[in-house]
N, C-alpha and C positions, 0 to 999 in steps of 0.2 A: 750281724744281720741274721745269720743262721740261728744264733741262740734265741733271738727274739721270736722266731717262728716255732720254737719248741713249746708245746702246750703242756704245762705240768698239771698235777692234780690241783683243782681249784674248788673252793666251796660253792654251793649252789648248783644250778643247772645251766649248762651252756645255752645261750639264746639261739645260736645257730643250730645246735644239736636238737633243741626242742622244735625248732621250725622244720628241720629235716625229718624228725620222727613224726610230726603231725602231717607233713606232706606224704610220707610213706603210708601212714594209717588211712588218710582220706583217699589217696590214690589206690591203695589196695581195696578199699571198700567199693570204689567205683569200678575197678577192673574185675574184681571177684564177684561183686554183688549185682550191680546194675547192668554192666555190659553183657555178661552171659545171659541174663534174663531177657534182655532186649533181643539178642541174637536168636535165642530159642523161640521167642514169640514170633519173630518174622519168619523163621524157618517153618514153624507150624502153619502160619498163614500161607506161605508159598506152596506148601504141600497139599493144600485143600483143593487145588484144581480150579479155583476161581481166578478171575482176572478183572482188570480195570480197563477203561477205554484208552488210557494213556499208557504207553509202554514205559515211559520215564517214571511215572508214579508207580507203576507195577514193580519196576526194578528197585525203587527206593524203599517201598513199604513191605516188600515180600522177600528181599534177599539180604543176607548179612552185610555184604559190601555196601549196599545202598543205605542201610541203617547206620553203618559206621561213618559214611560220608555225611549223612544228615546230622549225626552227633558232632562231627568235626565242625560243620558249618555253624551249629548252635553254639559251640564252644568259642568260635571266633567272634560271635556276637556278645556272649556273656563274659568272656575272659577279660578284655581290656578294662571295663569299669570295675570289676571285682578286684583285679590286680592293682589298679591305681588307687582305689579306696583303701586297700590293705596296706600299701606302701605309705600312703599319707598318714594312716594311723601309726605305723611303725616309726616314721620320722618324728611324730609327736612324742613317742616314747623316748627316742634318742635325745630329744631336746630336754627331757626331764631326767635323764639317766644320772645316777648317783655314784660317785667314786667311793668304793668301799674296799680299797686295796688293803689287805692284811687283816680284815675283820671277818669273823665267822658269820654265817647266815643268821644266827640267833640275834646278832647285834645289828643286823641291817634294818634301818628304820623304814617305816612306811611314811612317805613324805606328806604328812598332814600339814597344811599351811599353818604357819604360826601367826600370820597377819590376820586381821579381821576378815571374815568371810564376806564376799559380795552379796548383795541382795538378790532376790529371785529375779527381778527385772534385769539386773546386770548379768546374771548367769545365763539367762535366756537370750538377751538381746545385745549384750556388750555395753561398752562405755561410750558416752557421747551421743548427741542427738543424731548425727549423720550415721554412725554405726548402728544405732538402734533402729533407725528408719530402714536401713538396708536389711537388717535382720528381720524386721517385721514384713517387708516386702517378700523376702525369700520364704518366710513361714507361710504367708498367705498363698504364694504360688505353689509351695510344696503341698499345702493342704488341698488346694484345688486339683493338683496332679494326683494326689492319693485318692480323692473322691472319684476322679475320672477313671483311674485304674481299677478301682473297685467296681465301678459301673461297667467297664469293659469286661472284667472278669465274670461278673454275674450274668451279663447279657450273653457272653459266649458260652458259658456253662448251660444256661437255659436253652440256647439254640442247639447245643449238643444233645441235651435230653429230649428236646422236641423232635429232632431228626431221628433219634433212637426209637421214638414211638411210631415213626412213619415207616420203619423197616418192613420189608415184605413178610418177614417171619411173624411180625406183630399183627398183620392184617390177613394174610393168606395161609399162614402156617408153613410156608416154605423155609428153607435154610437161612439162617442169619449170616450176615457178613462178619468177617473177623474184626476183632478189636485192635485197631492199629495203634502201635505203641508210641504215639507222639508225646503223650504226657511223660512216659518213662524216659524218653530221649531227652526232653527238656530238663527233667530232674537229674539225670545222669550228667548232662552238660553242666548244670549248676555245681554239682559236687566236684566235677573235674576242674571247673574254673576256680573253685576254692582251693583244691589241692595244688593247682598251678600257682596260685598266689602265695602259698606257703613255700613252694620251690623257689620262687623269686625272692621271698624274704630270706630264705637260707643263703642263697648266693650273695645277696646284698649284704647281709650281716657278716659273712666271711670277708667280703671286700672291705667293709668298714673296719673290722678287726685288723686286717693286714695293713691298711693304710694308717689307721690311728694308733696301732701298736697297743691295743687294749683287748681284754677278753670280756665280752658282753655276757652278762649272767642274769638269770632269774632266780628267785628264791627257791621255787620248785617248778616242775613241769606243769603242775595243775594251777599254778599261779603265775601267769605270764605278764604280770604288771605289779609293781613298777619294774623298770629296767635298771640294773646295776652294772658296774664294770670294775675289772681289776686291771691296773696298769702293768704292762710288761716291764721287766727290769730295765732301769736306766731312763724311763719315761717320767718326766715331772708332771705334777698335777696340772700345771698351766698349759704345758704342751698338749696333753691329752684332751683337756677341755677345749682348747683352741681348734684342734683337729676335728673333734666331734661336732663342732658348730657347723662345719661344712656339710655334714650329712643330716642335720636336724632341721626341723621346722618349728620355730619358736612361736609361730602365730597361733594364738589361742582362739578357737572358733566357738562362738556362742552356741548354745543348745538349739536355738531356732534354726540356725544355718546347718547344724549337724543333722537335724531332722530332714531338711530339704535335700541335703546331699545324699543321705541314705535313701530317700525316695527316688532320686535320680538313678542311683546304683541298681535298685531293684526293678526299675521300669522295664529294662529289656527282658528280664525273666518273666514278669507278669504278662507282657505282651506275647511272649513265646507260648506260655501256657494257654492264654486266651486263644491264640491262633491254633493251638493244638486241638482245643475243643471244637472249633469251627471246622477245621480241616478233617478231623476224624469223623464228625457227623456228616459232612458233605461226601466223603469217600464211601461211607457205608451205603449211601443212596446210589453211588456209581458202580457198586459191586455187581458183577455179572456172574451168576453161578455157572459152573461148567467144568 
């Protein structure tokens, strides 16, 4: 058992290592780029001597702890759908993983289907009338959702610009209110959610490798599809394939459903950005110089 845990030199790139590196890269970008910028912005706003009618809002938008709390709350909203969608995609890759034990990466095939390609209707809507009808319904609902989200985003952005034009500095020449960093907080939360999804991928891939006794590999870090694996010593192809089935999702999703699912995943972020426009514009009018 101890020998099976030793990871020798293997061709290609470790799937768990690529996930860990991506998580570090995205997490570092969030912590070094977005978070300091947000904290600096709220610190400057807090030092201007202005205040809002509500002490709670004053603390959230003008103090670093308040901004961090708001970022954490946004992450709680954005994190679950992003992580679930990422894991669903990863399970699809595991279902199509190829056993290339003993072969160098140059010999690893790209799994082009050898059977006749399905028609465009079958790729988009699946097979069978019932499945195609369900895919069509999901595509229509997803399209309506996308149209509604675009409308909400446009309306909220127009409201924000409208309130910007009503500021006292625009009409009386007095000082302008600060630019509250709600958009930056929403963007930082999205990047943090994506980084968190890669952390979850890393831990899950390590669990799959330990349970299945295989090493999951990519051809390169820049090409994270398709997924290959090398069997550990003493593991038969049948045993490895049977164990990986427990972690895979063999269900092929038509493109119409994939579009609808992607729209649902992005819905919380679009709503947060739209709310950021509205809240930022409203708070500018509540700003009291002093």
